[in-house]
C-alpha beads as a LAMMPS data file, in Angstrom:
LAMMPS data file: protein, C-alpha beads

158 atoms
157 bonds

1 atom types
1 bond types

-500.0 500.0 xlo xhi
-500.0 500.0 ylo yhi
-500.0 500.0 zlo zhi

Masses

1 110.0

Atoms # bond

1 1 1 -190.454 223.925 -296.369
2 1 1 -194.307 224.101 -296.616
3 1 1 -195.322 227.455 -295.719
4 1 1 -198.116 228.779 -294.497
5 1 1 -200.273 229.723 -298.027
6 1 1 -199.218 225.903 -299.047
7 1 1 -201.325 224.368 -295.853
8 1 1 -203.517 225.685 -296.463
9 1 1 -203.735 225.499 -300.627
10 1 1 -203.757 221.582 -299.371
11 1 1 -206.350 222.002 -296.824
12 1 1 -209.262 223.846 -298.835
13 1 1 -208.220 220.527 -301.953
14 1 1 -208.122 217.797 -299.205
15 1 1 -211.847 219.305 -297.385
16 1 1 -213.202 219.868 -301.227
17 1 1 -212.117 216.669 -302.389
18 1 1 -214.203 214.822 -301.219
19 1 1 -217.449 217.186 -302.300
20 1 1 -215.346 217.955 -305.971
21 1 1 -214.093 214.941 -306.929
22 1 1 -217.895 212.780 -307.249
23 1 1 -218.985 216.427 -310.041
24 1 1 -215.863 216.504 -311.851
25 1 1 -215.762 212.597 -311.927
26 1 1 -219.021 212.606 -313.702
27 1 1 -218.091 215.704 -316.361
28 1 1 -215.018 213.311 -317.099
29 1 1 -217.581 210.971 -317.297
30 1 1 -219.831 212.482 -320.007
31 1 1 -218.653 215.897 -321.668
32 1 1 -214.976 215.827 -321.324
33 1 1 -214.952 211.612 -322.442
34 1 1 -212.885 212.758 -324.867
35 1 1 -210.195 213.969 -323.530
36 1 1 -208.874 211.380 -320.498
37 1 1 -205.366 210.242 -321.630
38 1 1 -204.788 213.785 -323.446
39 1 1 -201.443 214.345 -321.909
40 1 1 -200.217 218.178 -321.498
41 1 1 -202.032 220.887 -320.757
42 1 1 -200.550 220.379 -317.215
43 1 1 -200.939 224.264 -316.014
44 1 1 -198.530 224.264 -312.644
45 1 1 -195.087 222.491 -312.899
46 1 1 -192.708 221.804 -310.450
47 1 1 -191.292 219.090 -307.628
48 1 1 -194.226 221.121 -305.191
49 1 1 -197.265 220.556 -307.223
50 1 1 -196.266 217.402 -308.939
51 1 1 -196.340 216.012 -305.145
52 1 1 -199.826 217.438 -304.589
53 1 1 -201.175 215.693 -308.097
54 1 1 -200.287 212.467 -306.493
55 1 1 -202.202 213.325 -303.745
56 1 1 -205.404 214.321 -304.161
57 1 1 -207.334 213.666 -307.523
58 1 1 -208.988 216.664 -308.088
59 1 1 -206.348 219.177 -308.297
60 1 1 -204.861 216.351 -310.924
61 1 1 -208.208 217.190 -312.420
62 1 1 -208.400 220.787 -312.188
63 1 1 -204.268 222.071 -313.185
64 1 1 -204.305 221.132 -316.668
65 1 1 -205.861 223.885 -319.286
66 1 1 -208.594 221.744 -321.081
67 1 1 -210.132 222.281 -317.720
68 1 1 -209.284 225.521 -316.494
69 1 1 -208.776 227.456 -319.284
70 1 1 -212.972 227.771 -319.749
71 1 1 -213.819 227.686 -316.063
72 1 1 -211.659 230.615 -315.818
73 1 1 -213.374 232.085 -318.843
74 1 1 -216.684 231.575 -317.391
75 1 1 -217.028 234.662 -316.129
76 1 1 -216.277 237.099 -318.635
77 1 1 -219.426 234.961 -320.320
78 1 1 -221.929 234.977 -317.067
79 1 1 -220.874 238.562 -315.644
80 1 1 -222.170 240.574 -318.435
81 1 1 -224.790 238.383 -319.254
82 1 1 -225.874 238.329 -315.622
83 1 1 -226.363 242.035 -316.390
84 1 1 -228.431 242.172 -319.240
85 1 1 -230.549 240.065 -317.539
86 1 1 -230.642 242.391 -314.538
87 1 1 -230.209 245.363 -315.567
88 1 1 -227.303 246.355 -313.847
89 1 1 -225.208 248.103 -314.303
90 1 1 -227.472 250.738 -316.091
91 1 1 -227.393 250.905 -320.270
92 1 1 -224.971 254.189 -319.685
93 1 1 -222.441 252.506 -317.913
94 1 1 -221.722 249.860 -319.912
95 1 1 -218.313 250.139 -321.355
96 1 1 -218.608 249.774 -325.378
97 1 1 -214.871 248.756 -326.454
98 1 1 -214.355 246.248 -323.498
99 1 1 -218.347 245.142 -324.352
100 1 1 -216.830 244.592 -328.225
101 1 1 -212.985 243.321 -326.905
102 1 1 -214.813 240.685 -325.629
103 1 1 -217.409 239.901 -328.631
104 1 1 -214.293 239.163 -330.971
105 1 1 -212.160 237.531 -328.737
106 1 1 -215.327 235.277 -328.737
107 1 1 -215.219 235.177 -332.034
108 1 1 -211.660 234.727 -332.241
109 1 1 -211.516 231.408 -329.518
110 1 1 -214.461 230.010 -330.845
111 1 1 -213.213 229.682 -334.468
112 1 1 -209.566 227.957 -332.796
113 1 1 -211.518 225.939 -330.647
114 1 1 -212.918 224.058 -333.952
115 1 1 -209.805 223.658 -335.812
116 1 1 -207.306 222.537 -332.498
117 1 1 -206.808 218.755 -331.834
118 1 1 -208.833 217.789 -329.706
119 1 1 -211.447 219.696 -330.434
120 1 1 -212.102 222.072 -327.394
121 1 1 -216.135 221.605 -327.106
122 1 1 -215.262 223.812 -323.661
123 1 1 -213.545 226.381 -324.977
124 1 1 -216.204 225.885 -328.160
125 1 1 -219.173 226.447 -326.284
126 1 1 -217.871 229.614 -324.021
127 1 1 -216.754 231.680 -326.015
128 1 1 -220.122 231.380 -327.894
129 1 1 -221.692 232.237 -323.924
130 1 1 -218.567 235.149 -324.655
131 1 1 -219.725 236.085 -328.038
132 1 1 -223.271 236.138 -327.001
133 1 1 -223.543 238.416 -323.676
134 1 1 -220.659 240.966 -324.692
135 1 1 -222.218 240.754 -328.560
136 1 1 -225.922 241.852 -326.052
137 1 1 -224.281 244.651 -324.591
138 1 1 -222.879 246.607 -327.160
139 1 1 -226.352 245.983 -329.166
140 1 1 -227.762 247.452 -326.266
141 1 1 -225.907 250.264 -325.400
142 1 1 -225.222 251.270 -329.372
143 1 1 -229.392 251.538 -328.618
144 1 1 -229.325 253.655 -326.255
145 1 1 -226.821 256.073 -327.705
146 1 1 -228.970 256.154 -330.934
147 1 1 -232.285 256.883 -329.041
148 1 1 -230.532 259.785 -326.757
149 1 1 -229.191 261.171 -329.755
150 1 1 -232.455 261.466 -331.236
151 1 1 -233.789 262.760 -328.347
152 1 1 -231.540 265.608 -328.141
153 1 1 -232.193 266.189 -332.038
154 1 1 -235.248 266.319 -331.181
155 1 1 -234.501 268.400 -328.674
156 1 1 -232.838 270.601 -330.850
157 1 1 -235.594 271.333 -333.536
158 1 1 -237.871 272.371 -331.212

Bonds

1 1 1 2
2 1 2 3
3 1 3 4
4 1 4 5
5 1 5 6
6 1 6 7
7 1 7 8
8 1 8 9
9 1 9 10
10 1 10 11
11 1 11 12
12 1 12 13
13 1 13 14
14 1 14 15
15 1 15 16
16 1 16 17
17 1 17 18
18 1 18 19
19 1 19 20
20 1 20 21
21 1 21 22
22 1 22 23
23 1 23 24
24 1 24 25
25 1 25 26
26 1 26 27
27 1 27 28
28 1 28 29
29 1 29 30
30 1 30 31
31 1 31 32
32 1 32 33
33 1 33 34
34 1 34 35
35 1 35 36
36 1 36 37
37 1 37 38
38 1 38 39
39 1 39 40
40 1 40 41
41 1 41 42
42 1 42 43
43 1 43 44
44 1 44 45
45 1 45 46
46 1 46 47
47 1 47 48
48 1 48 49
49 1 49 50
50 1 50 51
51 1 51 52
52 1 52 53
53 1 53 54
54 1 54 55
55 1 55 56
56 1 56 57
57 1 57 58
58 1 58 59
59 1 59 60
60 1 60 61
61 1 61 62
62 1 62 63
63 1 63 64
64 1 64 65
65 1 65 66
66 1 66 67
67 1 67 68
68 1 68 69
69 1 69 70
70 1 70 71
71 1 71 72
72 1 72 73
73 1 73 74
74 1 74 75
75 1 75 76
76 1 76 77
77 1 77 78
78 1 78 79
79 1 79 80
80 1 80 81
81 1 81 82
82 1 82 83
83 1 83 84
84 1 84 85
85 1 85 86
86 1 86 87
87 1 87 88
88 1 88 89
89 1 89 90
90 1 90 91
91 1 91 92
92 1 92 93
93 1 93 94
94 1 94 95
95 1 95 96
96 1 96 97
97 1 97 98
98 1 98 99
99 1 99 100
100 1 100 101
101 1 101 102
102 1 102 103
103 1 103 104
104 1 104 105
105 1 105 106
106 1 106 107
107 1 107 108
108 1 108 109
109 1 109 110
110 1 110 111
111 1 111 112
112 1 112 113
113 1 113 114
114 1 114 115
115 1 115 116
116 1 116 117
117 1 117 118
118 1 118 119
119 1 119 120
120 1 120 121
121 1 121 122
122 1 122 123
123 1 123 124
124 1 124 125
125 1 125 126
126 1 126 127
127 1 127 128
128 1 128 129
129 1 129 130
130 1 130 131
131 1 131 132
132 1 132 133
133 1 133 134
134 1 134 135
135 1 135 136
136 1 136 137
137 1 137 138
138 1 138 139
139 1 139 140
140 1 140 141
141 1 141 142
142 1 142 143
143 1 143 144
144 1 144 145
145 1 145 146
146 1 146 147
147 1 147 148
148 1 148 149
149 1 149 150
150 1 150 151
151 1 151 152
152 1 152 153
153 1 153 154
154 1 154 155
155 1 155 156
156 1 156 157
157 1 157 158
């Protein structure tokens, strides 16, 4: 039985696969060349997903942890980087705990990416971006808090 949600997924992949397949193939031949032939890392298993993988090359390529994990993790790096560049939200709305946690997570996963075989370059690069973007937001928030404390101390002493 193919429910309506499964039909939508299948239609999406059939429409978009012709456009995206070329892009992903270029990535495979370039940056991801050394990962070709690596078995395992399949995210969605089962008869339906196996059949979908056999019919749709785009789904098969994207249904792998070596591709999907770094792709989703870029969202954690790009959004804070965009916020740091654009200034939205204001510095006082940056959650220092979240930014520090994402910074430390990036450090841990960048290190882990150098240990696994084959070396996970995509994971290393996205983790470095995560460290940079969230680390910069930590610095911005700490500077803001220090400037606010200094101005309050100056106002109290006057």
